[in-house]
N, C-alpha and C positions, 0 to 999 in steps of 0.2 A: 832631267840631265842626272848625272854624278859624278861625283869629284872626287878621287882620291887621289892625294898630297904627299906624295914620301910616308906613307907605313913601312912602320917596320911591327911587327909581331916574335914575341921570343918563348920559346918553353927553359927555363933554365940554358942549360952550354947548346942547342936548338934550335935554331932560325928555322920558321913556320914561312914567313914573311918577310923581305929582306929590304925597305928603300925604295917600292914602288908608286908607280905617278899613273894615272889612267883615267879617265876623260872617256864617260861612254855620254853620250852626245841625247837631247831629243832628238822622235824623230826614223829613231833610228834601232834595228833588232842588233844585240849587240853579243857575241859568245866568247863566253871566257873561258877559256883549253886550256891543258893539261895533263897530267898522265897522275894517276895515284898518287897523294901525298906534294904531289907540288905546291900546296897550299891556299887550291880553289875554293874549298868550305870554309877556312880558317876567312880567308879576307870577304867570301860573301856574309858569312857571320860578322864579322868586324862593322860592313855595311849597313847590317840590319839589325846592328847594336847589342846584339848574345854575345859576342867579345868585345872587350876594349882592345882599340889599341893602345901600343906600349908609346909609339911616338908619334906626329903625322897628324892627317884632319882628316877626316870624311865630309860633304854633304852631301845634303837628297834637295835639288830644287831648292839654289842657296841656306840651304838647312846644317844645319851639324851637327852632327849625329851622338857628339860626345854632350857638343855644352844646350846646347834646346833641342831634346832625345821627342818632347814628345809632337811635337811642331815637327821635325823631320821621320817620325816612325809615323803619322800623319799622309806621310807624303807616297809610300809607296806598300806593297802588298808582297808578299815573299808566300813563295809555294817550298819546303824545305826539303832536303834529299830525303829525309825517312818521312814519311806521315804516320805513324809510332803518338800519336799525342790527345789528348782528350779521350779516349776510349771508352769513358763511357757515357759521354753524356751519347745522345744520340745525335744522328745527324742533322735532323731541321733543331736541337736546341745548341749543335753547336755551330750551324748561321747565325740563327738571332745573338746569337751571344757576341757571331764577328758585326751584326747587324750592331747592338748596342755598343760597342766597343767603338765605332765609328762615325756612332750616331744618324743613325742610315736610317730613313723615315722609316715606319711598320710595314706601310702601304707599300713605298716603295722597293723595301727589300723582296719583302710577299712575293712580288710582283718579277723581281730580278733572281728568287729561288728560283721558282718552278721555272721556267725560261731556261739557270744552267742549267737544273739540278734531271729538268727534259733534254738538253740538250746535251749534257752526258749521261744520259739510263740509269742515272740513281734515282730516281723522284719518288719509285716506288717506297725502296729503301731507304728512307731518312726518317722513318719512326724507328727506324731498329738503331740499338751499342755500332758508335764506329769500332771495337772490340771484335764485330761478329761480321768484317764487310772483310774481304781481301784488298791485298797489297795496293793494283789501280782498283778499287774503290774510294779507297783511301785517298789517290791521290785525288782523283775526281771529285770529293766532298772538297781535297783546299782548294783547289786551282776554282770549285764554283765562291767558294766561301775571298778569295782573289775578288773575282767578276760582282760576286754580292755591292763588297764592296767600292768598287772602280775607280781606284784611281790613278795617278797620271804613269809613277815610274812601277814595273812592273820586275819584279826580284823573283830566277826560277832557277832552283835552282835540282840540277839534273830531271828537270819536268815530263819529261816523254816519257820515263819509265816504268815499265808496270798497265801503260794506255794501250786498248785495243786500237787497232789500225783507224778504225772511224772517229775515235775517242782524238786522238793523234793529228791527226787529219783537221778537229776539226781547233785545234787548239792553237796549229799551225795557223789558219787563214784569222783567230783572230788575236792573237802578235799578228801579222800580218797589218790586217787593222787598225790595230792598236796603234803600231808605229807611225800607220801612213793619219792617223790622224794628228799627231807634231807629238806623240808624245813617246816614256824609253821603256823599251826588253832589256833587259838585265839578266841571258841563261848560261850556264854553265850545261855540257853534256858532253858523253865518248862518240856520243853514236856523229860523228864527224862528214854522212853523207847528207845528213837531218839542215848540218850546220852551210855547208856550203851551197845548200838549197836556195836555206831559210834568212842569214844574217849579212848584213851590208859594213860592219864589220869583228870582225879578232880580236882577238889576244889572248899569245901561248905565256904560259905563266911555268918555269920547270923549278922544285928544288928552290920556287919563296922567289928568285928574281924572272924579272918578264924582260922574255924575247923578243915582244913586240907584237904593237898597235897599229890598225891599219885595214883598209879592204883586201878582200885577196887578190885582186888583177898588183896593189904596190906590194902583196908578201910573196907573190911570185918575180915580181923587179925587183925586187933590196936581195931574196934569194936567187935567182937565175935558174929557176925553173920555169918548164910552162905544166906540171904534175899536178894530181887530186891534191887537193888540201891532206885530204887523208895521209899520202906520201911523205910533203910537206911537212908536214907537222913527224911526223913518225923519223924522221931526218934529221929533227931540232932537236928531238924527247929520245935520242937512240941510248944514250946513258942513263934514263934516268926512272 
């Protein structure tokens, strides 16, 4: 579970996130939506501890990301929107690095690395430097690293970007299984058709303001519309 309480973030005179409160429950796939510049990535970076909050608090499974940082970070796995990190490492070194950080037993992690790297068709490339990988391969590697860790909370920022159809399908199935096992999946995406078929709840942010949180039926009821999520989203964010 992720709890965001009255979180505010400002850069100079520009408000990036304006006093938002959000509950991301366990056992759900939760989509965080908004146009470019709405404050999605800023919010996610605050949730993961990459950026500090100006005011408010964020807890992950009850652990405060500001005051209990290490314990909170042990609760989640994070796939960023730009997988251009650790480029001098080879893929296998990166996965073992993740295993070392999270204290995953060597035999256990080796088994998981083989399982998920083969699932996402990058097993044969693990000896190559990450800088030689395509964007899609880097994305698969970061997803594999999260799966090696096996945290209860998944935080995914545009996770489908660059994935081929097979890998995208596999990730969606893994997301469904993870939530069905009582865990939390929190992700952002611009692919609203995927969100509509996959998510249990959505939140929409625009210009740093939270416009809605709830299920799709509740959204249609609130905005008195039987249209698709895409149509409602465009109506809500048309001046963004």
